[in-house]
Every structure is written in C-alpha cells, then in structure tokens.
C-alpha positions in Angstrom: -35.3 -98.2 37.5 -37.9 -95.4 37.8 -35.3 -93.0 39.2 -33.0 -93.9 36.3 -35.7 -93.1 33.7 -36.7 -90.0 35.5 -33.2 -88.6 35.8 -31.7 -89.8 32.5 -34.6 -89.8 30.1 -37.4 -87.6 31.3 -35.9 -84.7 33.3 -33.2 -83.7 30.9 -35.8 -82.8 28.2 -38.7 -81.8 30.5 -38.4 -78.1 29.9 -38.3 -78.6 26.1 -41.3 -81.0 26.2 -43.2 -78.3 28.1 -42.1 -75.6 25.6 -42.8 -77.6 22.5 -46.0 -79.3 23.8 -44.9 -82.6 22.4 -43.8 -85.7 24.3 -41.3 -87.9 22.5 -42.8 -91.3 21.7 -39.5 -92.8 23.0 -40.5 -91.8 26.5 -43.5 -94.2 26.4 -41.5 -96.8 24.6 -38.9 -96.7 27.4 -41.6 -97.1 30.0 -43.1 -100.0 28.1 -39.8 -101.8 27.6 -39.1 -101.7 31.4 -42.5 -103.0 32.3 -44.1 -99.8 33.6 -47.4 -100.2 31.8 -48.3 -103.3 33.8 -47.8 -102.0 37.3 -51.6 -102.0 38.1 -52.1 -105.6 36.8 -53.1 -108.2 39.4 -50.8 -111.1 40.4 -47.1 -111.3 39.7 -47.1 -108.6 36.9 -48.4 -105.9 39.3 -46.8 -104.2 42.3 -48.0 -103.2 45.7 -49.8 -99.8 45.9 -46.8 -98.4 47.9 -44.4 -99.2 45.1 -46.9 -97.9 42.5 -47.1 -94.4 44.1 -43.3 -94.2 44.6 -42.9 -94.9 40.9 -45.5 -92.3 40.0 -44.0 -89.6 42.2 -40.6 -90.3 40.8 -41.8 -90.1 37.2 -44.0 -87.0 37.9 -40.8 -85.3 39.1 -39.1 -86.2 35.9 -41.6 -84.9 33.4 -45.2 -84.2 34.5 -46.5 -84.3 30.9 -45.2 -87.8 30.3 -46.2 -89.1 33.7 -49.6 -87.5 33.7 -50.4 -89.2 30.3 -49.0 -92.5 31.4 -50.8 -92.5 34.8 -54.2 -92.7 33.1 -53.3 -96.1 31.7 -53.4 -97.8 35.0 -57.0 -97.2 35.7 -57.9 -99.0 32.5 -55.6 -102.0 33.3 -57.1 -102.3 36.8 -60.6 -101.9 35.5 -60.3 -104.4 32.7 -58.5 -106.9 34.9 -61.6 -107.0 37.1 -64.1 -106.8 34.3 -66.8 -109.6 33.9 -66.3 -109.1 30.1 -63.8 -111.9 29.6 -63.9 -111.4 25.8 -62.8 -107.8 26.2 -60.1 -108.9 28.6 -58.8 -111.5 26.1 -58.8 -108.8 23.3 -56.9 -106.1 25.1 -55.5 -106.9 28.6 -52.2 -108.5 27.5 -51.4 -105.6 25.2 -52.3 -103.1 27.9 -50.0 -104.8 30.4 -47.0 -105.0 28.1 -47.5 -101.4 26.8 -48.1 -102.4 23.1 -51.6 -101.0 23.6 -51.9 -97.6 25.5 -55.0 -96.4 27.1 -56.5 -93.4 28.8 -59.7 -92.6 30.7 -62.7 -90.3 30.1 -64.0 -90.3 33.7 -64.9 -86.8 34.6 -68.3 -86.8 32.8 -69.7 -89.4 35.2 -68.5 -87.8 38.5 -70.7 -84.7 39.0 -74.3 -84.8 40.1 -76.0 -84.3 37.8 -73.4 -85.8 35.4 -72.3 -84.2 32.1 -72.2 -87.6 30.3 -75.2 -89.9 30.1 -75.6 -93.4 28.8 -78.9 -94.6 27.4 -79.5 -98.3 27.2 -80.6 -99.7 23.8 -81.1 -103.3 22.5 -77.5 -103.8 21.4 -75.6 -101.6 23.9 -75.6 -98.0 24.9 -75.8 -94.6 23.3 -73.7 -91.8 24.9 -74.6 -88.1 25.0 -72.9 -85.2 26.7 -69.4 -84.1 27.5 -66.3 -85.6 29.2 -64.4 -82.4 30.0 -60.8 -83.5 30.6 -59.5 -86.5 28.6 -55.7 -86.9 28.5 -53.6 -88.6 25.7 -55.8 -88.0 22.7 -53.7 -88.9 19.7 -51.2 -90.7 22.0 -53.3 -93.6 23.4 -55.0 -96.3 21.5 -58.0 -96.9 23.7 -60.3 -94.9 26.1 -62.2 -96.2 29.0 -65.3 -93.9 29.0 -67.5 -93.6 32.1 -71.1 -92.3 31.9 -74.2 -92.4 34.1 -77.1 -94.5 33.0 -80.0 -92.1 32.6 -82.5 -94.7 34.0 -81.0 -96.0 37.2 -77.9 -93.8 37.8 -75.5 -96.7 37.6 -72.1 -96.0 36.1 -71.4 -97.6 32.7 -67.8 -98.2 31.7 -67.0 -98.8 28.0 -63.8 -99.3 26.0 -63.7 -97.5 22.7 -61.0 -96.6 20.2 -59.3 -93.3 21.0 -60.0 -91.8 17.6 -62.6 -89.6 15.8 -65.8 -91.6 15.6 -69.3 -90.9 14.4 -70.9 -89.1 17.3 -67.6 -88.2 19.0 -65.6 -84.9 18.6 -62.5 -83.6 20.4 -61.6 -80.0 21.3 -58.0 -79.5 22.4 -57.5 -77.7 25.7 -54.5 -75.2 26.1 -53.3 -76.3 29.5 -50.9 -74.1 31.6 -48.9 -77.2 32.4 -48.4 -80.8 31.4 -48.2 -79.5 27.8 -47.9 -82.4 25.4 -50.4 -84.5 27.3 -52.9 -83.8 24.5 -55.7 -83.2 26.9 -59.1 -82.6 25.2 -62.8 -82.0 25.8 -64.8 -84.9 24.3 -68.3 -84.2 23.1 -70.6 -87.2 22.6 -73.6 -86.8 20.3 -75.4 -90.1 20.1 -72.2 -92.3 20.1 -73.4 -95.9 19.7 -71.3 -98.4 21.8 -72.1 -102.1 21.2 -72.6 -104.2 24.3 -69.5 -106.2 23.7 -67.4 -103.1 24.5 -69.0 -102.6 27.9 -66.4 -103.5 30.5 -68.6 -103.0 33.6 -71.7 -101.5 35.0 -71.4 -100.5 38.7 -73.6 -99.0 41.3 -73.2 -95.3 42.3 -72.1 -96.4 45.7 -69.3 -98.7 44.3 -68.3 -96.0 41.9 -67.9 -93.5 44.8 -65.8 -95.9 46.8 -63.5 -96.3 43.8 -62.8 -92.6 43.7 -60.8 -92.8 47.0 -58.1 -94.8 45.4 -58.0 -92.5 42.3 -57.7 -89.4 44.5 -54.9 -91.0 46.5 -53.0 -91.9 43.2 -53.5 -88.4 41.8 -51.7 -87.0 44.9 -48.6 -88.3 43.2 -48.5 -85.3 40.9 -48.1 -82.8 43.7 -45.7 -85.1 45.6 -43.5 -85.6 42.5 -43.3 -81.8 41.9 -42.4 -81.3 45.5 -39.6 -83.9 45.2 -38.2 -82.2 42.2 -38.3 -78.7 43.7 -36.5 -80.0 46.8 -33.8 -81.6 44.7 -33.3 -78.4 42.8 -33.1 -76.4 46.0 -30.4 -78.8 47.3 -28.5 -78.3 44.0 -28.6 -74.5 44.7 -27.1 -75.0 48.1 -30.4 -74.1 49.9 -31.3 -76.0 53.1 -34.4 -77.9 52.0 -34.5 -80.3 55.0 -37.7 -78.7 56.4 -39.4 -79.3 53.1 -38.1 -82.9 53.1 -39.8 -83.4 56.6 -43.0 -81.8 55.4 -43.1 -84.0 52.3 -42.7 -87.1 54.4 -45.6 -86.0 56.6 -47.7 -85.3 53.5 -47.1 -88.8 52.1 -48.0 -90.3 55.5 -51.3 -88.3 55.5 -52.1 -89.5 52.0 -51.5 -93.1 53.0 -53.6 -92.7 56.2 -56.4 -91.4 54.1 -56.3 -94.4 51.9 -56.5 -96.6 55.0 -59.5 -94.6 56.3 -57.5 -92.9 59.1 -57.7 -89.4 57.6 -59.6 -87.4 55.1 -58.4 -87.7 51.6 -59.5 -84.2 50.7 -57.4 -82.7 53.5 -54.4 -84.9 52.5 -54.7 -83.9 48.9 -54.9 -80.2 49.8 -51.8 -80.5 52.0 -49.9 -82.1 49.2 -50.8 -79.5 46.6 -50.2 -76.6 49.0 -46.7 -78.1 49.7 -46.0 -78.3 46.0 -46.9 -74.6 45.7 -44.6 -73.6 48.6 -41.6 -75.7 47.4 -42.0 -74.4 43.9 -42.2 -70.8 45.2 -39.1 -71.4 47.3 -37.3 -72.6 44.2 -38.3 -69.5 42.2 -37.2 -67.3 45.1 -33.9 -69.1 45.4 -33.3 -69.1 41.7 -33.8 -65.3 41.4 -34.6 -63.2 38.4 -33.7 -65.9 35.9 -36.8 -67.8 37.1 -38.9 -65.1 35.5 -37.8 -66.2 32.0 -40.0 -68.7 30.3 -38.5 -72.2 29.7 -36.6 -72.8 32.9 -37.3 -75.5 35.5 -38.3 -73.2 38.3 -41.1 -71.5 36.4 -42.3 -74.8 34.9 -42.5 -76.3 38.4 -44.4 -73.3 39.5 -47.0 -73.8 36.8 -47.1 -77.5 37.4 -47.7 -77.0 41.1 -50.6 -74.6 40.2 -51.9 -77.4 37.9 -52.2 -79.8 40.9 -54.5 -77.4 42.7 -57.2 -78.2 40.3 -56.3 -81.2 38.2 -58.1 -84.4 39.3 -59.8 -82.2 42.0 -63.1 -82.6 43.7 -65.3 -80.0 45.5 -64.1 -81.3 48.9 -60.5 -80.9 47.9 -61.1 -77.4 46.6 -62.8 -76.5 49.9 -59.9 -77.9 51.9 -57.4 -76.0 49.8 -59.2 -72.7 50.1 -59.3 -73.2 53.8 -55.5 -73.9 54.0 -54.6 -71.1 51.6 -56.7 -68.6 53.6 -55.0 -69.3 57.0 -52.8 -66.7 58.5 
C-alpha cells in the first residue's frame, strides 16, 4: 500500500509540491485513511520497526515534503503511548493513531548542551523559555510535543501543546532548500506557561540520550528514500544502476546494525546521506542539461539529498560525513 501511495499519489505531484511550497491536504487524508498514522502505536495497531522504516523510505521517495511532515507524528504516538499521564493518553491517543489528530515535535531545543530551550518548574506546571530551532508542520498539525531541559536538574520535560499561536509562543517560517511545504519554523518561547496536566513525561538525560539512537535510525529513511527514487529514475533512463542498488542494500544493513549496537549510528547515517548525494548526482549527470532547469525531479532530488546532510543531524554525524566527503 505504501508503494501504491508513493507512486500514484505522492510522486506524480512531488515536483509541483516542491515548487509551490504547499502539500495537498489530501496527501495526509490518504495516509490517515490507510492507517499510516498509527504505525508507531503499540500492540496490534503498530508494526515492527523493519516495516516502519520500509514504509518511511518508500514515502520519502514519493514526496519528501509530505513524508518529512508525516514522520514527525510517530514520535508523538510512541511517546504518548508510553506516557504515565493516562489522562493525556485518553484525550489524544486514539485520534493520533487514526490520523484525525496530527502531531509534530519540537525536539531540537533540548538536544544541545547547553540547550536552547529551558523548562522552569512552577507550582502548576512549567514555564518554557528559549528557542526550538526546527519545528515541522506548523499550520498543518494539531499538536506539538515540545521537549525542554529542566533548568534545575537537567531532566528532559516533554509537554503536549496546541500547534497554534499562544501567549508566549511565536513562529518564524524558515525558507528551506528542500521539503518545501513542510512548514518548518523556528519557535521562540517567552514565558510560555504549560499546565502540569499537559506534561506527558519527564525523563533523565541518560534515558533521553538513549532514545536519540532510534530517532537517528528513523531519520536515515530520508536519505534512503531519496536514493531509492534516484535509482528508479536512473533505471528509467536506461542507466545501469545495479551498483547503487548494492550500495543501498549495504547502507540499510549498516543502519540496522547500528540500531542493534553492532555499528556506529553516526557512520551509518553518514554513509546513507553520502549515497543519496552520489545517486542524485548520477541522476543529474544522466539527465543532462535539462537537469539544470528548476522544477524537474533530478534537481529536486539533488537538493533533497543535500537536505539530508544536515536535517536531523548531530555533531557526530557531521564529523563522519566530513571525513567521508574528504576521502580521496
């Protein structure tokens, strides 16, 4: 079903979505109708991680803007499913799983040390101050899971808030080079008061760090999806893309090994993004001078591959990429 959606719904209009900077709402409605918003749910409604990444890679190869926006939702589903706040679960989880409620994450402010987003505990909840630099889906999603560091004990506070202008919250749109239409913004928090009943979890820095491995593994799907699409386009042009097929299979094995602790996730992510760059470059070369014109698939994939070098990156991934790109 994911391949059918990618090929028949997403890919035919991916170039126009990129050019217009607007994702048709029907894309998200289609994903919801076929159950793709509940893939990270526990139990019978969810799917094994191997299936999840296969679906994500397929959809990223259909339309990165749509898939990138939709991908954020699963972190909220998984987080809320494991939350000790059962009242919050009862309020939102069913809607998140069936896609009638859409969600995104504001995670990046809690990751750096020192963080860019702080949480201050008060009698009835928390007050948030600072910046979450890259938040996808503003104006598209209904809820945001915001993560901030407690200024007292460095724990990570996860809260669920409405994805809309609030007192103490402002958004600045970011003009991305790719995934246009994902409505990615920079959120500034200036004394945003969040009541305690909207706190989904408070976790230790150690547990938060462990959770980043799975997220980094999932985000490798963007590069792998772009590689898949570039290979498909090369085959359509009559180019022998079998060597790229073999390299893509190895890159996926490396990502899986990293999740299982048998390899370094930073090196696996770097390999995947470098491969996306090389396959997109091969497609531009094979396409010829027409790839220099804006609005075609080859040049879009080239920008999207570049996007994966940095999007959802970490310092270790950057170092691994610079090392790989600097080799003779």
